[in-house]
C-alpha positions in Angstrom: 50.8 -32.3 -13.0 50.8 -29.8 -10.1 48.0 -27.3 -9.7 50.6 -24.5 -10.3 51.6 -25.9 -13.7 48.0 -26.4 -14.7 47.2 -22.7 -13.9 50.3 -21.6 -15.9 49.2 -23.8 -18.8 45.7 -22.3 -18.9 47.2 -18.8 -18.7 49.6 -19.6 -21.6 46.7 -20.9 -23.7 44.6 -17.8 -23.1 47.6 -15.6 -24.0 48.1 -17.6 -27.2 44.5 -17.2 -28.2 44.5 -13.5 -27.6 47.7 -13.1 -29.5 46.3 -15.1 -32.4 43.1 -13.2 -32.5 45.0 -9.9 -32.5 47.1 -10.7 -35.6 44.2 -10.4 -38.1 43.1 -7.1 -36.5 46.6 -5.8 -36.6 46.8 -6.9 -40.2 43.6 -5.2 -41.2 44.8 -2.0 -39.4 48.0 -2.0 -41.5 46.0 -2.8 -44.6 43.6 0.1 -44.0 46.4 2.5 -43.4 48.1 1.5 -46.6 44.8 1.7 -48.5 44.2 5.2 -47.2 47.6 6.3 -48.3 47.1 4.8 -51.7 43.7 6.7 -52.0 45.4 9.9 -50.9 48.1 9.4 -53.6 45.4 8.8 -56.2 43.6 12.0 -55.3 46.7 14.2 -55.4 49.1 15.3 -58.1 52.5 13.8 -57.2 54.5 16.8 -58.4 52.6 19.6 -56.7 50.8 17.8 -53.9 47.5 19.5 -55.1 44.3 17.7 -55.7 43.7 16.1 -59.0 40.8 17.3 -61.1 38.1 14.9 -59.8 39.1 15.3 -56.1 39.3 19.1 -56.5 35.9 19.2 -58.1 34.3 17.1 -55.4 35.7 19.2 -52.6 34.9 22.4 -54.4 31.3 21.5 -54.8 31.0 20.7 -51.1 32.4 24.1 -50.2 30.1 25.9 -52.6 27.1 24.0 -51.2 27.6 24.9 -47.6 29.5 28.2 -47.5 28.7 31.8 -48.4 31.2 34.4 -49.8 33.1 31.8 -51.9 35.4 32.7 -54.7 36.7 30.5 -57.5 40.2 31.5 -58.6 41.8 30.3 -61.8 45.6 30.5 -62.2 47.8 30.1 -65.3 51.6 30.2 -65.0 52.9 32.8 -67.6 55.6 31.9 -70.1 55.9 28.5 -68.6 57.0 26.9 -71.9 59.9 29.4 -72.1 61.1 28.1 -68.7 61.2 24.5 -69.9 62.9 25.4 -73.1 65.5 27.7 -71.6 66.3 25.9 -68.3 65.0 22.4 -68.8 62.1 20.4 -67.5 63.5 19.9 -64.0 63.4 23.7 -63.6 59.8 23.7 -65.0 58.9 21.0 -62.4 60.4 23.1 -59.6 58.3 26.1 -60.7 55.1 24.0 -60.7 55.9 22.5 -57.3 56.6 26.1 -56.0 53.2 27.3 -57.4 51.5 24.3 -55.7 53.1 25.2 -52.3 52.3 28.9 -52.7 48.6 28.3 -53.6 48.3 25.9 -50.7 49.8 28.4 -48.2 47.6 31.2 -49.6 44.3 29.3 -49.6 44.6 27.6 -46.3 43.5 24.1 -45.2 39.8 24.5 -45.7 40.0 25.4 -49.4 40.0 23.2 -52.5 43.2 23.6 -54.4 43.7 21.6 -57.6 46.0 21.2 -60.5 43.8 21.0 -63.6 46.6 20.1 -66.0 49.9 21.4 -67.2 50.4 24.9 -65.7 46.7 25.5 -64.9 45.5 25.6 -61.3 42.2 26.3 -59.5 41.2 27.3 -56.0 37.9 27.5 -54.3 38.2 29.5 -51.1 35.9 31.3 -48.7 36.7 35.1 -48.8 34.5 38.1 -48.0 33.8 40.7 -50.7 35.5 43.3 -48.6 38.8 41.3 -48.5 38.8 39.9 -52.0 40.9 42.6 -53.7 43.4 42.4 -50.9 43.6 38.6 -50.9 44.0 38.5 -54.7 46.8 41.1 -54.6 48.6 39.0 -52.0 48.3 36.0 -54.3 49.8 37.9 -57.2 52.8 38.9 -55.0 53.3 35.3 -53.9 53.1 33.9 -57.4 55.5 36.5 -58.8 58.3 35.8 -56.3 61.3 34.2 -58.1 61.8 30.5 -57.6 65.2 29.3 -56.4 66.3 26.0 -57.8 68.4 23.4 -55.9 71.5 24.3 -58.0 71.2 27.9 -56.9 69.8 29.3 -60.2 66.8 31.7 -59.9 63.8 31.5 -62.2 61.7 34.6 -62.7 58.1 33.6 -62.7 54.7 35.2 -63.2 51.0 34.1 -63.3 47.7 35.3 -64.6 44.8 35.1 -62.2 41.0 35.4 -62.6 38.4 35.2 -59.9 34.6 34.7 -59.8 32.5 35.1 -56.7 29.1 33.6 -55.8 27.7 36.9 -54.7 28.5 38.8 -57.9 27.4 36.1 -60.3 24.5 34.9 -58.2 25.3 31.2 -58.6 27.1 28.3 -56.8 27.5 26.3 -60.0 31.2 25.4 -60.2 31.2 25.1 -64.0 29.7 28.6 -64.4 32.1 30.1 -61.9 35.2 28.5 -63.4 34.2 29.6 -66.9 33.7 33.2 -65.7 36.9 33.2 -63.8 38.8 31.7 -66.8 37.4 34.4 -69.1 38.3 37.1 -66.6 41.8 35.7 -66.4 42.3 36.0 -70.1 41.0 39.5 -70.1 43.8 40.4 -67.7 46.4 38.1 -69.1 50.0 39.3 -68.4 48.7 42.4 -66.8 50.3 41.6 -63.4 47.0 41.9 -61.6 44.1 39.6 -60.8 40.9 40.1 -62.8 37.5 39.7 -61.2 34.6 38.3 -63.3 31.4 40.2 -64.0 28.1 38.6 -65.0 29.1 39.2 -68.7 31.9 36.7 -68.3 29.4 33.9 -67.8 28.4 34.1 -71.5 31.9 33.3 -72.8 31.8 30.2 -75.1 33.1 27.1 -73.2 34.1 23.5 -73.6 33.6 21.3 -70.6 33.3 24.4 -68.4 36.5 26.1 -69.6 36.9 29.0 -72.0 36.7 27.9 -75.6 39.9 28.6 -77.6 42.3 28.1 -74.6 45.2 25.8 -75.5 44.0 22.2 -75.9 40.3 22.8 -76.2 40.2 23.0 -80.0 42.3 19.9 -80.5 41.0 17.6 -77.9 37.5 18.9 -77.3 38.1 19.4 -73.6 40.1 21.7 -71.3 43.8 21.2 -71.1 
């Protein structure tokens, strides 16, 4: 064999070895990407794109631990059953998806935005006391804007909102803040404005950190 052919053969062997070694690395990279996507899907509600309860809670606790001027905001869609009954479940799903998009846009990328179940949502967001009223009024306007369906029909929607802040309540305990915000929400239910919790709202009876007596708690022993 000529010297040139021997050199070409050695180069070819090295190329084969490098290519063979790269295959498992490429495979692991693809596997890792798929795994991360699967984990992301597991953490998020497929309809609204919001965090599921556990993922929301974990992120919310991290925000509360390291930031000041934090508000916990609870949101219930008003008359949601009537939308499902009158216009069908696809219309109800569209309303929930729209609420998810609006809450995400309002809260921003650093917040924790979750769907707790059914038509109940929660947001943990950093906001100063001076801007809280303005920000909550903005949220009410966004959530009360009609939802336009794919077939052109329009759904009139509304939501009840309650908020609790770390500075007013003097705590960073997510359970306490959610309970107070939930109690404030029900004080202002269907009023068309957001209600802000006072320290008195922390004494409301609760089940698993949610207001006792809300739909689902009496039957199942946990928040709906």
